[in-house]
C-alpha positions in Angstrom: 229.2 -70.9 73.1 226.8 -68.3 74.2 227.7 -64.5 73.9 228.9 -63.1 77.1 227.5 -59.7 78.3 230.0 -57.3 79.7 228.7 -57.8 83.3 229.3 -61.6 83.0 233.0 -61.3 81.9 234.5 -60.1 85.3 233.9 -62.5 88.1 235.8 -61.0 91.0 239.0 -59.1 91.8 242.2 -60.9 92.9 243.2 -59.5 96.4 246.8 -60.6 97.1 249.9 -58.8 98.2 251.3 -58.9 94.8 248.1 -57.5 93.1 247.8 -54.8 95.7 251.5 -53.7 94.9 250.8 -53.6 91.1 247.9 -51.1 91.6 250.4 -48.4 92.2 251.5 -49.0 88.7 247.8 -48.9 87.3 247.7 -52.7 86.9 244.6 -54.4 88.1 244.0 -58.2 88.4 240.7 -59.9 88.0 239.3 -63.5 87.8 237.4 -63.6 84.5 235.0 -66.0 82.6 237.0 -68.8 81.1 235.5 -68.2 77.6 236.3 -64.4 77.7 238.9 -63.0 75.3 241.1 -59.9 75.8 238.7 -57.5 73.7 235.7 -58.6 75.9 237.7 -58.0 79.1 238.8 -54.6 77.9 235.2 -53.7 77.1 233.8 -54.9 80.4 236.5 -52.9 82.4 235.6 -49.8 80.5 231.9 -50.2 80.8 231.8 -51.2 84.5 234.3 -48.6 85.8 233.5 -45.2 84.6 236.5 -43.1 83.4 238.9 -46.0 82.9 240.8 -46.4 79.7 242.6 -49.7 79.2 245.8 -49.8 77.3 246.3 -53.6 77.3 245.2 -56.9 78.8 247.3 -59.9 79.7 245.5 -63.2 80.4 246.6 -66.5 81.9 244.8 -69.8 82.4 245.2 -71.5 85.7 244.8 -75.3 85.8 242.8 -76.9 88.6 244.9 -78.5 91.6 244.9 -82.1 92.2 243.0 -83.0 95.4 242.6 -86.3 97.0 239.8 -87.5 99.3 240.8 -90.9 100.6 241.6 -93.0 97.4 239.6 -90.9 95.1 241.4 -88.3 93.1 239.8 -85.1 91.6 240.7 -81.6 90.5 239.4 -78.2 91.6 237.9 -76.0 89.1 240.3 -74.3 86.5 240.3 -70.4 86.4 241.3 -67.6 84.2 243.1 -64.6 85.4 243.4 -61.2 83.6 245.8 -58.4 84.4 244.4 -55.1 83.1 246.8 -52.2 82.3 245.3 -48.7 82.5 246.5 -45.6 80.7 248.3 -42.8 82.5 245.3 -40.3 82.1 242.8 -43.0 83.2 240.9 -42.9 86.4 241.8 -45.6 89.2 239.3 -48.3 89.7 237.5 -47.3 93.0 236.7 -50.8 93.8 240.2 -51.1 95.3 240.4 -47.8 97.1 240.8 -48.2 100.9 242.1 -51.8 100.8 
């Protein structure tokens, strides 16, 4: 396994109704690299978004969905999602402002 740089850890934000509602409580959701651990995710968020302080990180692995094309059965790619909790004195992540 190659070492991940902090800019390779976070792939994209999750934009759903539930994740947008959690932003009011300073909880942000991202899709992350499947090999990233909680310490790497915390470091990546603090380096990529200035002024943010992460209190904790929850991660969950999402299995690929079963898809059929005729008689052939396959699976979509598996994903890893991270929910990042910011401290009360932390700045908000401006990527989500105005959404």
